C-alpha positions as CSV (number, residue, x, y, z in Angstrom):
1,M,-7.6,21.1,6.0
2,D,-11.1,19.7,5.7
3,G,-11.9,17.0,8.4
4,Q,-9.6,14.0,7.7
5,W,-8.4,15.6,4.5
6,Y,-5.2,17.6,4.7
7,G,-1.9,17.9,2.8
8,F,1.6,17.8,4.2
9,A,5.0,18.1,2.8
10,F,8.5,16.8,3.5
11,D,11.9,16.9,1.8
12,L,13.9,14.1,0.2
13,D,15.5,13.3,3.6
14,G,12.1,12.8,5.2
15,V,12.1,16.1,7.2
16,V,8.6,17.4,7.6
17,L,8.2,20.9,6.1
18,A,4.5,21.4,6.7
19,H,1.8,19.6,8.6
20,P,-1.5,21.3,9.5
21,T,-2.8,18.8,12.0
22,V,0.4,18.4,14.1
23,P,2.5,21.5,13.7
24,D,5.1,20.1,16.1
25,N,5.9,17.5,13.4
26,V,7.6,20.3,11.4
27,G,11.4,19.8,11.6
28,Q,11.1,16.2,12.6
29,T,11.8,13.3,10.3
30,L,9.2,10.8,9.1
31,H,11.3,8.1,10.9
32,E,10.6,9.9,14.2
33,I,6.9,10.2,13.5
34,L,5.8,7.1,11.6
35,G,6.0,3.4,12.1
36,G,5.8,0.6,9.6
37,T,3.6,-0.4,6.7
38,P,1.3,-3.5,6.7
39,E,4.2,-5.3,4.9
40,G,6.6,-4.5,7.7
41,L,8.6,-1.9,5.9
42,A,9.5,1.5,7.4
43,A,6.8,3.9,6.1
44,A,9.3,6.8,6.0
45,D,11.6,4.8,3.7
46,E,8.7,4.1,1.3
47,M,7.4,7.6,1.3
48,V,10.7,9.3,0.3
49,T,11.0,7.1,-2.8
50,A,7.9,8.6,-4.4
51,T,8.5,10.0,-7.9
52,E,6.9,12.6,-10.1
53,T,4.3,10.0,-11.2
54,G,3.3,9.4,-7.5
55,K,3.1,6.5,-5.1
56,W,0.7,5.1,-2.5
57,V,2.0,4.3,1.0
58,D,-0.2,2.8,3.7
59,Y,0.7,3.1,7.4
60,T,-1.0,3.7,10.8
61,Y,-1.4,7.3,12.0
62,L,-3.6,9.4,14.3
63,N,-6.8,10.4,12.5
64,P,-7.4,14.0,13.7
65,Q,-11.2,13.6,13.1
66,S,-11.7,10.4,15.1
67,G,-8.8,10.8,17.6
68,R,-7.9,7.1,16.9
69,Q,-4.9,5.4,15.3
70,E,-6.1,4.2,11.9
71,T,-4.7,2.9,8.7
72,K,-3.9,5.9,6.4
73,H,-3.6,5.5,2.7
74,T,-1.4,8.4,1.4
75,W,-0.7,9.5,-2.1
76,I,2.7,11.2,-2.5
77,V,4.1,13.1,-5.4
78,K,7.6,14.5,-5.9
79,R,7.9,18.1,-7.1
80,D,11.6,19.2,-7.4
81,D,13.1,18.5,-4.0
82,I,9.8,18.4,-2.1
83,L,7.3,15.5,-1.6
84,I,3.7,16.5,-1.3
85,A,1.2,14.1,0.3
86,S,-2.4,13.7,1.2
87,G,-4.5,10.7,2.0
88,W,-7.5,9.1,3.7
89,Y,-8.1,7.0,6.8
90,E,-9.6,3.6,6.8
91,T,-11.9,3.3,9.8
92,G,-12.7,0.1,11.5
């Protein structure tokens, strides 16, 4: 973890396996944690469809550096049965 930069991981069912800024998220599903995308889709449903070539998903989430809910742009890559993600926050 480095400021707003951190990685997290979840399985193909959307169960969080690792999350450095909110350890309590581990064991929860992305549906329990996340809301929708700007397009009105469930962010969790979009995230679990990432492939080996990767996928961007945008959603609102708590920025650990600012303490505010902000739009997060997350890159997700599938490796075997695990999805690995990291992203950046859009302030303002």
